[in-house]
PLY file of the C-alpha trace (Angstrom):
ply
format ascii 1.0
element vertex 65
property float x
property float y
property float z
element edge 64
property int vertex1
property int vertex2
end_header
-42.73 -58.40 23.24
-45.19 -61.36 22.72
-48.81 -61.49 23.66
-50.14 -64.60 25.26
-53.63 -65.89 26.13
-54.27 -67.56 29.40
-57.51 -69.12 30.44
-58.32 -69.14 34.18
-61.57 -69.86 36.06
-63.75 -66.66 36.56
-62.96 -66.80 40.36
-59.16 -66.62 39.81
-59.62 -63.90 37.34
-61.66 -61.79 39.78
-59.14 -62.39 42.53
-56.33 -61.31 40.24
-58.26 -58.13 39.29
-58.74 -57.21 42.92
-55.08 -57.91 43.79
-54.06 -55.89 40.81
-56.29 -52.94 41.82
-54.91 -53.08 45.41
-51.39 -52.85 43.88
-52.43 -50.08 41.46
-51.33 -52.13 38.62
-52.97 -54.45 35.94
-53.53 -58.27 35.67
-51.11 -58.35 32.74
-48.50 -56.55 34.88
-49.03 -59.19 37.58
-48.68 -62.12 35.18
-45.51 -60.44 33.66
-43.90 -60.02 37.07
-44.66 -63.70 37.86
-43.22 -64.93 34.57
-40.13 -62.76 35.09
-39.67 -64.28 38.41
-39.31 -67.66 36.87
-35.60 -67.36 36.64
-34.05 -70.65 35.61
-31.10 -70.06 38.03
-33.52 -70.20 40.83
-34.12 -73.75 40.40
-31.57 -76.32 41.54
-33.13 -79.43 40.60
-35.69 -81.02 38.30
-39.32 -79.96 38.09
-41.39 -82.24 40.44
-45.22 -82.22 39.88
-47.25 -81.32 43.02
-48.91 -84.75 43.18
-45.40 -86.19 43.63
-44.78 -84.11 46.79
-46.22 -84.91 50.35
-47.97 -82.40 52.46
-44.55 -80.93 53.72
-43.21 -80.46 50.14
-41.02 -83.44 50.24
-40.66 -85.53 47.04
-42.02 -89.00 47.00
-39.76 -91.60 45.20
-38.52 -91.87 42.53
-37.42 -88.20 43.15
-35.63 -88.97 46.42
-31.75 -89.12 45.84
0 1
1 2
2 3
3 4
4 5
5 6
6 7
7 8
8 9
9 10
10 11
11 12
12 13
13 14
14 15
15 16
16 17
17 18
18 19
19 20
20 21
21 22
22 23
23 24
24 25
25 26
26 27
27 28
28 29
29 30
30 31
31 32
32 33
33 34
34 35
35 36
36 37
37 38
38 39
39 40
40 41
41 42
42 43
43 44
44 45
45 46
46 47
47 48
48 49
49 50
50 51
51 52
52 53
53 54
54 55
55 56
56 57
57 58
58 59
59 60
60 61
61 62
62 63
63 64
């Protein structure tokens, strides 16, 4: 198992600590669960940055088929 370092704003860290406490787990466990959920098979297309999506989540050109 590898260790990683992630830098987040203080507010995000505090929210993560509260969420973890409510789930009776740790921030590390929350991050691990999130990363484990990133199964490549769940993605059917290319990565599209948020700035290339409109408010409804629809891609802007050139991402449209």
